[in-house]
C-alpha positions, 0 to 999 in steps of 0.5 A: 062090891068091896063095901068100902067107901068109893073115892073118885080122883083124877086118874090114871094111877100115879097122879098127884091127886092119887097121892093126895088121896092116899095121904088122906085115906089108907088104901085098905079103907077105900075103893079108889076110882080114877076118872078123866077130870074134876067135873066128872069126879064131883059129878060122880059124888052128886049122882051117888056113884061114889061117896067122895072125891079128892080134887085139887082146889088151889096151887101156889103158882096159879091160885084157885083151880077154876074147874073145882071152884066152879063145879063146887059152886053150881049144882046140888050141894057138896061140901069139903070135908078135909084138905091136904097140901102137897109139894109139886115138882115134875120129871121130864120123861121120854121113851128110851133113846129120846134126847132133849134135842129130839123133843118138839112137843111136851104133853102135860096137864095145863096147870102143870105146864103153867108151873114150869113155863120159865123152866121150859123157856130156858131148857126147851126153847121152841117146844110146843105144849100139848095139853093132857087130861093129867100128867100121869095120862101124858106119861102113860101115852108116851109109854104106850107110844100113842098120840094125845087127841091125835097129836104125838109128843116126844116127852111128858111132865110126870110126877116123880117116880112115875116115869121109872115105874112106866119104864121111861127115861128121866131126862130131867128131875126137879122141874119147877119154876118155884121150888116151894110150889105146892097144891092144895087138895080137898076131900068132897062129899055130900052134905052131912053133919059138920064135924066139931071145930078143931081150933084150926079150921077153914070155912069155904063159901061161894057168894053172889053180890046182890047188885053190881054197884059201888061198895057192894064188895066192901059191904060183903067183906065187912061181914067178916071184918067186923066179926074178926074173921080173916080170909085166907083166899078170895077170888072172883069167878064169872057168873055163867047165868049173868055175863059180866057179873061175878061171884066170889069164892072164899076161904074164911079162917074159922068154923061155922060152930064159932059164933063169929063165923056163924054171925058172919054167915048170918050177915052174908045171908041178909045182904047177899043174893046167894051164899053157898056153904061149902063146908067147915073142915080142919085146915092143914097145920097145927097152929090154932087160928088167932081169934081177935080180942072181943070175937071169941064165943064167950064175948058174943055170949056175954054181949047177947046176955047184956042185950037180953038184960036190957030187954028185961028192963034191968038197965045197964 
């Protein structure tokens, strides 16, 4: 045992997730543990097998990564401790001697394939997509000449540089439908004392509405709006315990230590069936989060002091 904290990530070596992990944690400050998928990574944190996991949570093409959102929201508590955003593009790699004309199947992670569908339709018409656990695993299968779940593929999508490292030919680089495509990754651990606010923070939540009725979503959103808390992401997710009903995965711009965010959480707790707190953590970027007039901590403090003044019979 190294004595260093252990970090689970979607493996094998060479994935975008490993790159995100290395941006968050220097190699000499952690032990990196590759796993087969996101639920396994988060399950390892819950079981204590590792201290942390780094997982993809959102990309600019498909939105939220459902495996991450759903696994975070259910089970014993986990919290997000930080985030990083990586630009994402791919290389099309194959064994030496294989040409584009030889390709009938391309192996890739489903999220990667969804980010290159237009490119594939234009450059690889008629080619079949073969899902793999990760893009690095797809490239490794090509390098080893092995099938994926019993099905062979002639090529794979891989993170830049991985094909050359594995001794594969790069048939195309810069593969992406959107040149600005990016994926957000988060570091996840078991609950601990929330770090102090930085002025540029996110708070992530999963919220179940009390009833499926007209206005229920509006009532939930009002808890944020009236307190000046902006939402950078809100997505509905089907509830596994109640088919036909939905929960909402939310990123709010602000920190639980801020009065406006704390008051919003109090409102959610009073009016919603279930509120799962998934962490307040530093957001990517350096620009401070705008705080609307009347919603700063000093404003909440002054308003509460005024109410206490009234309770003491001191008048207005």
